[in-house]
C-alpha positions in Angstrom: 58.1 102.1 62.9 57.1 99.7 66.4 54.2 98.3 67.1 52.3 95.3 70.0 50.1 93.2 69.2 49.5 89.6 70.2 50.5 86.4 69.1 50.6 82.2 69.9 54.7 80.8 71.3 54.0 78.1 70.0 57.5 76.6 71.4 61.0 78.3 72.4 64.8 77.0 71.4 68.0 78.4 73.4 70.6 77.3 71.5 74.5 78.1 73.0 77.7 77.1 72.2 81.3 77.0 70.1 81.3 76.5 66.9 84.3 76.9 65.0 85.8 79.0 67.7 83.1 81.7 67.2 80.6 82.1 70.5 77.4 81.7 70.1 74.2 82.1 72.6 70.6 83.1 71.4 66.5 82.2 71.6 64.4 81.7 69.0 60.4 82.3 69.6 58.1 80.3 67.8 55.3 82.6 67.2 52.3 81.2 64.7 51.6 83.8 61.2 49.2 83.4 58.6 50.4 81.6 55.8 50.0 83.9 53.5 52.4 86.7 54.8 54.9 83.9 54.5 55.0 84.0 50.7 53.9 84.3 47.5 50.8 82.1 45.7 47.1 80.5 47.0 47.8 79.4 51.5 44.9 78.2 53.7 45.8 78.4 57.5 48.4 79.4 60.0 52.6 78.1 60.3 55.0 78.8 62.5 58.2 81.9 62.1 61.1 82.2 64.2 61.8 85.2 65.8 65.4 85.4 67.4 65.0 88.0 70.5 67.9 87.5 73.1 71.2 85.2 74.2 70.4 81.9 75.9 69.8 83.5 79.5 66.3 84.8 77.9 65.2 80.8 78.4 65.5 81.3 81.4 63.0 83.8 82.2 60.2 80.9 80.0 61.6 77.7 81.8 58.7 77.7 84.3 56.5 76.9 82.1 58.4 73.4 80.1 55.8 71.2 82.6 53.0 73.0 81.9 52.6 74.1 78.5 49.7 74.4 76.1 48.8 72.6 73.2 48.0 74.8 70.8 50.5 77.7 72.2 51.0 80.1 74.3 49.0 83.6 74.1 51.6 86.9 74.1 51.8 90.6 74.5 54.6 91.0 71.2 56.0 94.1 71.0 57.1 94.2 67.3 59.7 96.9 64.8 58.9 96.8 60.6 62.6 97.5 59.5 64.1 98.2 55.7 65.5 94.5 54.5 67.5 93.6 51.8 66.3 93.6 48.7 64.2 96.5 49.4 61.9 94.2 51.4 60.8 95.3 55.8 61.8 92.6 58.1 59.5 91.8 61.6 61.9 92.4 64.0 60.5 91.0 68.0 62.3 93.4 70.5 59.9 91.7 73.9 57.7 88.9 73.8 55.8 87.7 77.5 52.8 86.0 78.4 49.4 87.7 78.4 47.7 89.4 81.3 45.6 86.5 81.6 48.4 83.6 80.4 45.5 81.8 79.5 46.1 78.6 77.0 45.6 79.1 73.1 42.6 77.5 71.6 43.7 74.2 69.7 43.4 74.3 65.8 
């Protein structure tokens, strides 16, 4: 199932190189999620969750934000897909992400 939602992006990490003869290339987006979504038991607040999407070239689309990254993060329009995962659990995959039309900084917590 695919759906769209806004989320706060707190950081982006590019990874590329070679390890034990195998090349790797990815971009990881850190989005704020409710703590309750990341485990069992009681929780308060929010945490960031990493979502890998695309290869390291995806980072290039965001490098213009390096000097003006908002402290509280950046509100983004995201496209997600819920897919079947291991152990009969569903997984949330990031399919697309871009700054929201307003590109307004998120309010600091």
